[in-house]
N, C-alpha and C positions, 0 to 999 in steps of 0.2 A: 280456774280457767282451764278449759280444755282446748287443745289444738285440733281443729277439724280440717285438716288438709289431706287430700288423697295422695298416696305415693305415685310418683311420676316415673316409673321405671321405663327405660328405653329412650328417654329424651336425649341423653348424651350421645347415644348411638346415632340418632337421627341428625342431631346437630353436626356431628363429625362427618356423616355421610354428605351433608350439604357443604360444609366448609372445606374439608380436606382436598377434594378435587380442584377447587379454585386455587388454593394455596400451592398445590403441586404444580399446576399449570403456570402460575406466577413464578415459582422458583425455576422451573425449566426454561421459561422465557428469559429470565435474568441470566441464566447460564449461557444460553445460546446467544443472547445479545452481547455478553462479555466476550464470547469466542469470536463474534463478528468484529468487535472493536480491536481485539488482538490481531486478527487477520488483516484488518485495514492498516493498523500500525506497521505490520510487517511489510505490506505492499508499499506504504509510504517510505519506509526505510530502504527498501530495494531501489526505489526510484531515486532517492537521495544519493545512495552509494553509487549507482550507475552514473548519475550526473556528475558526481565528484570525480569519478575515474575518467569519464569522457572529457571533463574540463581540463584535466592536467595531462592527458595523453593525446594532445592534438599535434599539429604540424610543428610547433615550436619544440615540443618534446622530441619529436622525430629528428629534427635538425640538431638538437643539442646532444642526443644520446646515440644517434645512428640506428635506433630501433624504428620500426614502422609505426605510424600513427594508428591509434586504436580504431577499428571498424565496429560496426554495430554488433557483428557476431563476436568479436573480441570482448566487447563490453558485457554481452550476455554470458559468455562462457567463463569470463574471469571474475565477474562481480555478481551478477544477478543470480545465475544458476547455483553457484556454491552457497549463497546465503539464503536461498529459498527453502529453508528447512521446513518440512511438513507440508509443502505444497505439491500438488500434482502438476508436473510440468506440461502435461497436455492441456490443461485449462488456463495456462498462463500465456500472455502475449506481451510484447513490448514494442515501443517505437522510439527511435532516437533521431533527432533532427537538430540541425544547426541553423541559426538565423541567416548566416551568409556562408561561412566555411568553418573548418575546424582549426583555424589559426586564431591566436589570441586577439588580433586586431585586423581591421580592414581599413584601408585608406580611401579617402574621397577628397575631392577638391571642392572647397566651399569658399566662395569669394576670392578665388585665386590662391588660397592657402591649402596646403595638404593637411587634412585632419584625420587622426587615427581614432577609430570608433571600435569599442570592444564588441566582440562576438559572444553569443550565448549558445549553450547547448540545452536542449530540452529532452528529458527522458520520461516516457510514460510507461507505466507498468499496469496491466489489467489482469485481474484474476477472477475467474468465474467460480465463486464460492458457493457450495451447496451446504447450507447450515445444518450440519449434523442430521441429515436425512429429513429435514423439515422444509416446507415452504418453496420447494423447487430450487431456485438458484438466484444469487444476487451477484451483480458485477461490481467488483471493488476496483476502483481506478484511482491512481495517484500520478501526478505530474510534478516533476522537479525541474526548475530552470536555474542554471548557474552560469556565471560569466566564465569564458574561457581564460585560463591562466596557466602559466608554468613558471 
């Protein structure tokens, strides 16, 4: 028996030329996606840290310690900015709001009784992420809401 097949030189080169660019794009996409997840987790962590700091540095903290209650600028300068490692501060914004005030409780009268209701603080951090020079930009946003406590 004789083997009558023609040599197919160059087929591996053609197959690689077709497959390698797709695999390379897939791997780059995975890396950029992973970097995006990392950045989002960092933004979420900044919002949580800011909310925690704001929750424990309200008017009750000021009354007990004699120090002033934390302002939005204090929260940014003390917690958010120092922990924003690797971020461009020019592309980051934040918002801090209290549902009523920055004291742990507010009182209201319900059916003739005085009722204490807990206040909450909401910290939102927004970062305009440009994914490693691809795709323009993506706005990463995270909000953390915590009850006021001291």
